[in-house]
VOBA-1610 file (N, C-alpha, C; in pm, whole numbers, padded with zeros to 5 digits, always signed):
BEGIN
Met+06575+21292-04475Met+06712+21278-04425Met+06791+21405-04451Cys+06853+21459-04348Cys+06940+21576-04365Cys+07075+21528-04416Thr+07113+21570-04536Thr+07235+21517-04596Thr+07360+21567-04526Thr+07352+21680-04460Thr+07471+21735-04396Thr+07513+21653-04275Cys+07415+21613-04192Cys+07451+21544-04069Cys+07390+21405-04057Gly+07300+21370-04149Gly+07242+21237-04144Gly+07119+21227-04057Cys+07076+21337-03994Cys+06958+21330-03909Cys+06832+21330-03995Ala+06729+21265-03944Ala+06601+21265-04013Ala+06517+21380-03958Ala+06505+21488-04033Ala+06432+21605-03987Ala+06312+21629-04077Gly+06193+21613-04024Gly+06073+21635-04103Gly+05991+21747-04043Ala+05891+21712-03962Ala+05803+21813-03901Ala+05872+21879-03784Val+05867+22011-03781Val+05923+22091-03673Val+05807+22163-03604Thr+05808+22165-03472Thr+05703+22233-03396Thr+05761+22354-03325Ile+05700+22471-03347Ile+05741+22593-03280Ile+05626+22639-03194Asp+05632+22603-03066Asp+05526+22637-02971Asp+05387+22610-03026Gly+05368+22488-03075Gly+05235+22446-03117Gly+05210+22454-03266Asp+05287+22534-03338Asp+05272+22543-03484Asp+05364+22441-03550His+05310+22368-03648His+05389+22266-03716His+05442+22320-03849His+05567+22292-03875His+05630+22331-04001His+05702+22208-04055His+05686+22181-04184His+05758+22069-04245His+05892+22120-04296His+05995+22041-04269His+06129+22095-04280His+06229+21987-04319His+06326+22022-04404His+06438+21932-04434His+06394+21795-04481His+06288+21788-04558His+06242+21657-04602His+06305+21625-04736His+06389+21522-04740His+06454+21482-04863His+06408+21342-04902Asp+06401+21318-05030Asp+06361+21189-05082Asp+06467+21084-05046Pro+06429+20974-04978Pro+06527+20871-04942Pro+06596+20810-05062Ser+06536+20826-05183Ser+06599+20770-05303Ser+06720+20851-05347Asp+06738+20970-05288Asp+06851+21055-05327Asp+06978+21005-05258Thr+07026+20890-05300Thr+07140+20829-05232Thr+07266+20823-05317Ala+07258+20861-05443Ala+07379+20862-05526Ala+07475+20965-05469Pro+07607+20934-05463Pro+07703+21027-05401Pro+07696+21169-05456Gly+07688+21182-05588Gly+07682+21315-05646Gly+07557+21389-05606Arg+07445+21317-05598Arg+07318+21378-05560Arg+07321+21422-05414Val+07382+21341-05329Val+07392+21375-05187Val+07474+21501-05167Ile+07586+21511-05237Ile+07671+21630-05226Ile+07596+21752-05275Ala+07523+21738-05385Ala+07448+21851-05439Ala+07340+21896-05341Leu+07272+21801-05278Leu+07170+21835-05179Leu+07231+21905-05059Glu+07347+21857-05016Glu+07414+21917-04900Glu+07452+22061-04929Ile+07510+22085-05046Ile+07549+22221-05083Ile+07425+22309-05094Asp+07319+22257-05156Asp+07195+22332-05171Asp+07136+22367-05035Leu+07138+22271-04942Leu+07084+22292-04808Leu+07159+22403-04737Leu+07292+22400-04741Leu+07372+22500-04671Leu+07361+22637-04737Val+07352+22641-04869Val+07336+22769-04938Val+07204+22834-04898Lys+07097+22755-04896Lys+06967+22808-04856Lys+06969+22852-04710Asn+07032+22770-04625Asn+07041+22806-04483Asn+07115+22938-04465Asp+07227+22954-04536Asp+07308+23075-04520Asp+07234+23199-04569Ala+07151+23183-04672Ala+07073+23297-04721Ala+06971+23342-04617Ile+06905+23245-04552Ile+06808+23280-04447Ile+06881+23336-04326Ala+06998+23279-04294Ala+07077+23330-04182Ala+07115+23476-04204Ala+07151+23510-04326Ala+07186+23649-04357Ala+07065+23740-04337Arg+06947+23690-04372Arg+06825+23767-04351Arg+06797+23785-04202Asn+06813+23678-04125Asn+06797+23688-03980Asn+06894+23789-03921Arg+07020+23781-03966Arg+07123+23869-03911Arg+07092+24015-03941Ala+07043+24041-04061Ala+07009+24179-04099Ala+06896+24233-04010Arg+06796+24149-03984Arg+06684+24192-03899Arg+06732+24220-03756Leu+06818+24133-03706Leu+06870+24150-03570Leu+06957+24275-03560Glu+07043+24295-03660Glu+07131+24412-03659Glu+07052+24541-03672Glu+06945+24537-03751Glu+06861+24656-03767Glu+06799+24696-03633Ala+06770+24597-03549Ala+06712+24624-03417Ala+06819+24644-03310Asn+06949+24645-03352Asn+07059+24656-03256Asn+07047+24549-03146Cys+07013+24428-03190Cys+06993+24316-03097Cys+07105+24215-03115Leu+07167+24176-03004Leu+07276+24078-03005Leu+07217+23939-02994Ala+07245+23853-03091Ala+07197+23714-03090Ala+07313+23620-03060Leu+07289+23528-02966Leu+07391+23433-02922Leu+07344+23291-02948Asn+07426+23211-03013Asn+07396+23070-03038Asn+07471+22988-02933Val+07397+22929-02838Val+07457+22858-02725Val+07449+22708-02750Met+07565+22643-02752Met+07573+22502-02791Met+07652+22423-02687Ser+07622+22293-02680Ser+07696+22203-02591Ser+07650+22062-02614Ser+07716+21969-02548Ser+07666+21832-02544Ser+07548+21826-02447Pro+07464+21721-02454Pro+07356+21708-02357Pro+07411+21698-02214Gly+07347+21768-02122Gly+07387+21757-01981Gly+07497+21850-01937Ala+07546+21935-02027Ala+07653+22028-01989Ala+07601+22142-01902Gly+07469+22159-01899Gly+07411+22261-01812Gly+07371+22389-01882Lys+07344+22383-02013Lys+07308+22504-02088Lys+07186+22574-02028Thr+07080+22497-02004Thr+06955+22560-01961Thr+06967+22621-01822Ser+07026+22547-01729Ser+07045+22602-01594Ser+07130+22728-01599Leu+07232+22726-01683Leu+07319+22843-01697Leu+07243+22960-01758Leu+07160+22932-01859Leu+07080+23040-01919Leu+06980+23097-01820Val+06917+23012-01740Val+06824+23061-01638Val+06896+23156-01544Ala+07015+23116-01497Ala+07092+23202-01406Ala+07135+23331-01475Leu+07174+23319-01602Leu+07224+23435-01675Leu+07112+23535-01705Val+06994+23486-01746Val+06886+23581-01777Val+06837+23649-01649Arg+06842+23579-01536Arg+06808+23644-01409Arg+06908+23754-01377His+07034+23728-01410His+07140+23825-01384His+07127+23949-01474Leu+07075+23927-01596Leu+07073+24035-01697Leu+06939+24104-01713Ser+06831+24041-01668Ser+06697+24085-01709Ser+06660+24227-01663Asp+06725+24276-01559Asp+06692+24411-01513Asp+06775+24519-01582Arg+06863+24478-01673Arg+06948+24579-01738Arg+06937+24580-01890Val+06879+24476-01952Val+06871+24470-02098Val+06750+24385-02137Pro+06676+24424-02243Pro+06565+24340-02290Pro+06617+24205-02341Leu+06548+24099-02303Leu+06594+23964-02335Leu+06484+23880-02397Ala+06524+23782-02478Ala+06434+23680-02530Ala+06516+23554-02553Val+06450+23440-02546Val+06521+23312-02558Val+06446+23221-02654Ile+06522+23155-02742Ile+06470+23049-02828Ile+06529+22918-02780Glu+06443+22824-02743Glu+06487+22696-02689Glu+06471+22586-02793Gly+06580+22516-02823Gly+06575+22406-02918Gly+06592+22271-02852Asp+06498+22181-02876Asp+06505+22043-02828Asp+06433+21954-02927Gln+06461+21824-02921Gln+06388+21733-03007Gln+06241+21723-02964Ala+06216+21730-02833Ala+06080+21718-02781Ala+06068+21791-02648Thr+05945+21813-02604Thr+05904+21879-02479Thr+05923+22030-02486Ala+05852+22100-02398Ala+05867+22244-02382Ala+05926+22276-02246Asn+05991+22179-02184Asn+06041+22196-02047Asn+06136+22313-02032Asp+06229+22326-02127Asp+06331+22431-02113Asp+06271+22570-02130Ala+06180+22585-02227Ala+06115+22716-02246Ala+06035+22754-02123Glu+05971+22655-02061Glu+05893+22684-01939Glu+05985+22729-01825Arg+06104+22672-01816Arg+06199+22715-01713Arg+06243+22860-01736Ile+06263+22897-01862Ile+06300+23036-01893Ile+06183+23129-01862Arg+06063+23091-01903Arg+05946+23177-01880Arg+05920+23200-01732Ala+05958+23103-01650Ala+05940+23118-01505Ala+06022+23233-01448Thr+06125+23278-01521Thr+06207+23391-01477Thr+06143+23524-01516Gly+06038+23520-01598Gly+05975+23641-01648Gly+06024+23682-01785Val+06119+23608-01841Val+06174+23638-01974Val+06095+23559-02078Val+06062+23623-02190Val+05984+23559-02295Val+06069+23452-02364Ala+06007+23338-02397Ala+06079+23228-02461Ala+05988+23156-02559Val+06047+23105-02668Val+05977+23024-02767Val+06046+22888-02773Gln+05967+22781-02776Gln+06022+22646-02786Gln+06017+22599-02930Val+06129+22548-02980Val+06137+22486-03112Val+06168+22339-03092Asn+06076+22251-03133Asn+06099+22107-03125Asn+06132+22055-03265Thr+06247+21993-03277Thr+06298+21950-03407Thr+06258+21808-03444Gly+06183+21738-03356Gly+06149+21599-03384Gly+06274+21513-03384Lys+06306+21452-03497Lys+06426+21368-03505Lys+06550+21448-03543Gly+06533+21577-03569Gly+06647+21660-03608Gly+06741+21687-03492Cys+06870+21697-03520Cys+06971+21709-03414Cys+07032+21848-03404His+06970+21948-03470His+07023+22084-03464His+06916+22181-03507Leu+06932+22306-03468Leu+06850+22414-03522Leu+06912+22466-03650Asp+06831+22529-03735Asp+06886+22594-03853Asp+06821+22731-03869Ala+06865+22804-03969Ala+06823+22943-03985Ala+06674+22956-04011His+06616+22861-04084His+06473+22868-04114His+06390+22855-03987Met+06429+22765-03898Met+06361+22750-03769Met+06370+22879-03688Ile+06487+22941-03689Ile+06507+23065-03613Ile+06424+23178-03673Glu+06414+23182-03805Glu+06331+23284-03869Glu+06187+23276-03820His+06131+23155-03817His+05994+23137-03769His+05983+23170-03620Ala+06084+23129-03542Ala+06081+23157-03398Ala+06086+23306-03372Leu+06166+23380-03447Leu+06173+23525-03430Leu+06042+23592-03465Glu+05970+23537-03564Glu+05840+23592-03599Glu+05743+23579-03481Arg+05748+23468-03411Arg+05661+23447-03296Arg+05707+23526-03174Leu+05838+23534-03160Leu+05897+23592-03040Leu+05897+23745-03044Gly+05933+23797-03161Gly+05960+23940-03170Gly+06103+23967-03127Ile+06170+24058-03194Ile+06309+24090-03163Ile+06312+24206-03064Pro+06372+24188-02947Pro+06378+24300-02850Pro+06479+24406-02895Pro+06434+24528-02927Pro+06527+24632-02972Pro+06632+24661-02864His+06756+24675-02909His+06868+24705-02819His+06880+24599-02708Gly+06839+24477-02741Gly+06842+24370-02643Gly+06931+24254-02684Met+06900+24137-02629Met+06974+24015-02658Met+06876+23901-02680Val+06907+23815-02777Val+06834+23691-02799Val+06931+23575-02781Phe+06900+23489-02685Phe+06978+23367-02665Phe+06910+23252-02738Val+06985+23178-02816Val+06934+23058-02883Val+07003+22937-02820Glu+06926+22856-02747Glu+06983+22733-02693Glu+06963+22623-02794Asn+07072+22580-02855Asn+07066+22479-02960Asn+07041+22341-02902Val+07008+22246-02987Val+06990+22107-02946Val+07123+22055-02892Gly+07119+21975-02785Gly+07241+21921-02726Gly+07315+21830-02821Asn+07427+21876-02874Asn+07500+21804-02979Asn+07627+21884-03009Leu+07742+21821-03006Leu+07867+21892-03032Leu+07914+21879-03177Val+07829+21825-03265Val+07870+21806-03403Val+07790+21896-03498Cys+07665+21862-03522Cys+07586+21926-03628Cys+07561+22075-03609Pro+07531+22124-03487Pro+07503+22268-03474Pro+07618+22357-03521Ala+07740+22306-03518Ala+07855+22387-03559Ala+07849+22424-03707Ala+07778+22346-03788Ala+07778+22366-03933Ala+07673+22464-03980Phe+07578+22501-03893Phe+07463+22579-03938Phe+07463+22719-03879Asp+07482+22818-03966Asp+07470+22958-03928Asp+07323+22988-03905Leu+07291+23050-03791Leu+07153+23085-03760Leu+07124+23232-03782Gly+07230+23310-03804Gly+07216+23456-03811Gly+07263+23522-03683Glu+07325+23444-03595Glu+07372+23495-03467Glu+07497+23582-03485Ala+07522+23666-03384Ala+07642+23749-03385Ala+07761+23676-03324Arg+07734+23591-03224Arg+07840+23519-03154Arg+07796+23376-03126Lys+07893+23286-03124Lys+07868+23146-03088Lys+07934+23117-02953Ile+07859+23051-02867Ile+07908+23016-02733Ile+07899+22864-02717Val+08006+22802-02672Val+08003+22659-02642Val+08019+22641-02491Val+07936+22556-02434Val+07942+22526-02291Val+08001+22386-02274Ala+08103+22375-02190Ala+08160+22246-02155Ala+08168+22238-02003Ser+08120+22131-01945Ser+08119+22121-01799Ser+08240+22043-01749Val+08273+22064-01622Val+08387+21995-01562Val+08358+21848-01536Thr+08234+21806-01562Thr+08202+21663-01552Thr+08228+21591-01684Glu+08275+21665-01785Glu+08312+21606-01913Glu+08465+21598-01922Gly+08515+21541-02027Gly+08660+21525-02042Gly+08728+21651-02089Glu+08854+21669-02047Glu+08933+21785-02091Glu+08963+21781-02241Asp+08947+21663-02301Asp+08981+21649-02443Asp+08864+21675-02537Lys+08752+21726-02486Lys+08636+21753-02573Lys+08673+21840-02694Pro+08753+21948-02677Pro+08786+22029-02795Pro+08863+21951-02902Leu+08941+21855-02861Leu+09018+21775-02957Leu+08931+21671-03025Lys+08831+21621-02952Lys+08739+21521-03009Lys+08636+21585-03102Tyr+08597+21709-03072Tyr+08494+21779-03149Tyr+08548+21915-03194Pro+08652+21914-03277Pro+08721+22040-03308Pro+08636+22141-03383Asp+08544+22097-03468Asp+08465+22192-03546Asp+08385+22285-03456Met+08326+22228-03350Met+08245+22309-03258Met+08330+22416-03190Phe+08446+22377-03139Phe+08530+22472-03066Phe+08599+22569-03162Ala+08619+22527-03288Ala+08682+22615-03386Ala+08592+22733-03422Val+08459+22712-03422Val+08368+22820-03461Val+08324+22906-03343Ala+08351+22860-03220Ala+08300+22931-03101Ala+08383+23056-03071Asp+08314+23159-03026Asp+08380+23281-02980Asp+08411+23275-02831Leu+08329+23200-02756Leu+08341+23194-02611Leu+08319+23051-02563Leu+08407+23006-02475Leu+08391+22878-02405Leu+08354+22907-02261Leu+08238+22859-02219Leu+08197+22867-02079Leu+08226+22733-02013Ile+08315+22734-01916Ile+08351+22612-01842Ile+08258+22604-01722Asn+08158+22518-01732Asn+08046+22519-01639Asn+08064+22417-01525Lys+07986+22437-01420Lys+07980+22350-01303Lys+08111+22351-01222Val+08176+22468-01218Val+08304+22475-01145Val+08284+22456-00994Asp+08160+22467-00946Asp+08134+22439-00804Asp+08162+22293-00769Leu+08168+22205-00870Leu+08194+22062-00847Leu+08342+22027-00845Leu+08429+22123-00877Leu+08572+22093-00890Leu+08634+22026-00767Pro+08595+22065-00643Pro+08655+21998-00527Pro+08628+21847-00522His+08528+21802-00596His+08490+21661-00592His+08536+21584-00715Leu+08610+21650-00804Leu+08646+21587-00930Leu+08797+21591-00954Asp+08841+21503-01039Asp+08978+21505-01088Asp+08973+21563-01229Phe+08974+21695-01236Phe+08957+21763-01365Phe+09057+21876-01375Asp+09121+21889-01491Asp+09225+21988-01514Asp+09171+22098-01607Ile+09129+22208-01547Ile+09073+22317-01626Ile+09175+22374-01723Glu+09301+22384-01680Glu+09402+22441-01768Glu+09424+22354-01891Ala+09409+22222-01875Ala+09420+22132-01991Ala+09306+22156-02089Leu+09185+22178-02035Leu+09071+22209-02122Leu+09096+22340-02197Arg+09141+22442-02126Arg+09171+22570-02191Arg+09276+22552-02302Ala+09382+22479-02270Ala+09490+22459-02366Ala+09441+22385-02489Asn+09357+22283-02467Asn+09304+22207-02581Asn+09212+22293-02666Ala+09131+22376-02601Ala+09042+22465-02676Ala+09123+22564-02759Arg+09230+22616-02702Arg+09310+22716-02774Arg+09402+22652-02876Thr+09426+22523-02865Thr+09496+22452-02972Thr+09409+22449-03098Val+09280+22428-03078Val+09186+22425-03189Val+09152+22566-03236Asn+09141+22660-03140Asn+09095+22795-03171Asn+09169+22895-03081Pro+09280+22950-03129Pro+09360+23040-03045Pro+09288+23166-02999Arg+09181+23206-03068Arg+09111+23331-03034Arg+08997+23311-02935Ile+08967+23187-02897Ile+08850+23162-02814Ile+08870+23221-02673Ala+08767+23289-02624Ala+08768+23339-02486Ala+08717+23229-02394Cys+08765+23224-02270Cys+08725+23121-02174Cys+08684+23186-02042Ile+08568+23147-01992Ile+08520+23197-01862Ile+08470+23080-01780Glu+08514+23072-01655Glu+08467+22968-01564Glu+08338+23014-01497Val+08236+22926-01498Val+08105+22965-01446Val+08041+22853-01365Ser+07943+22892-01287Ser+07860+22796-01214Ser+07718+22851-01207Ala+07623+22777-01264Ala+07484+22818-01254Ala+07436+22810-01110Lys+07493+22717-01033Lys+07448+22696-00895Lys+07495+22808-00803Ser+07623+22844-00810Ser+07678+22944-00720Ser+07673+23086-00776Gly+07658+23097-00908Gly+07660+23228-00972Gly+07800+23274-01009Ala+07899+23193-00983Ala+08037+23229-01017Ala+08049+23254-01168Gly+08117+23363-01202Gly+08146+23393-01342Gly+08037+23464-01417Leu+07917+23476-01361Leu+07808+23538-01436Leu+07836+23685-01468Ala+07898+23756-01374Ala+07932+23896-01398Ala+08032+23909-01513Ala+08127+23815-01519Ala+08226+23817-01628Ala+08159+23787-01762Val+08064+23695-01762Val+07990+23666-01886Val+07910+23789-01929Ala+07844+23854-01834Ala+07767+23975-01865Ala+07857+24082-01926Asp+07979+24098-01873Asp+08073+24195-01928Asp+08112+24159-02071Trp+08135+24029-02095Trp+08172+23982-02229Trp+08059+24010-02327Leu+07937+23981-02285Leu+07821+24006-02371Leu+07803+24155-02399Glu+07823+24236-02297Glu+07810+24381-02315Glu+07910+24432-02418Ala+08032+24377-02413Ala+08134+24418-02509Ala+08101+24372-02650Ala+08020+24266-02662Ala+07984+24212-02793Ala+07862+24280-02854Arg+07792+24363-02776Arg+07669+24426-02825Arg+07699+24524-02937Pro+07604+24542-03029Pro+07625+24636-03141Pro+07661+24776-03090Gly+07764+24832-03149Gly+07805+24966-03111Gly+07899+24971-02993Ala+07930+24855-02933Ala+08017+24856-02813Ala+08156+24908-02846Asp+08206+24874-02966Asp+08340+24919-03004Asp+08348+25071-03017Ala+08235+25130-03055Ala+08233+25276-03076Ala+08208+25351-02945Ala+08162+25277-02845Ala+08127+25343-02718Ala+08251+25385-02643
//
């Protein structure tokens, strides 16, 4: 049992390799013991995240942690984005899901290298999983690594993976009040991608309300409207990513 979020995370599969992970004794149920385990878990996670970050920074590689609820369109958006970027910067993708390798296969079909991480019953990726995935994947020097987290607007917000930026995807088929319902996720995000804007003519959805709610939670969050289907906004996302790359401020 993961004490931080309550998920049962045991065996993790990274493209065929099994790793045992986050296994806690179910007898550890005393309140003080649970708190101690939670603190210990996050301290260990943050130490590995710092190691991941150092490796990525040494390679001048920008790592992005992409998060959303299930069905917001993360994978379709990543497929469109890597196609848009692949001829200008080295790319790699880490795909996180509870099961299947479907998303990694969709990324690989674009010609971009991808590693699948299956968390089993776990509801988020953590730094240890990313460390193993990077070992298999290899870090593209002067490139970008996209990490597609497990679909969940709660637990992924609590776990540093070693990424440079956090991106949250919210689609126009969801409610404008998502940032208010899940404030921790939007509070840690650097960029909000408002996805599926091609559907707006068919919906009663107020984008400005979503923006306002996101900025109520996080005044510094950037917002870009995008569509994986039409390609709208991809150039703006590419510009944002370019500005976030190591050394961009000095350029």
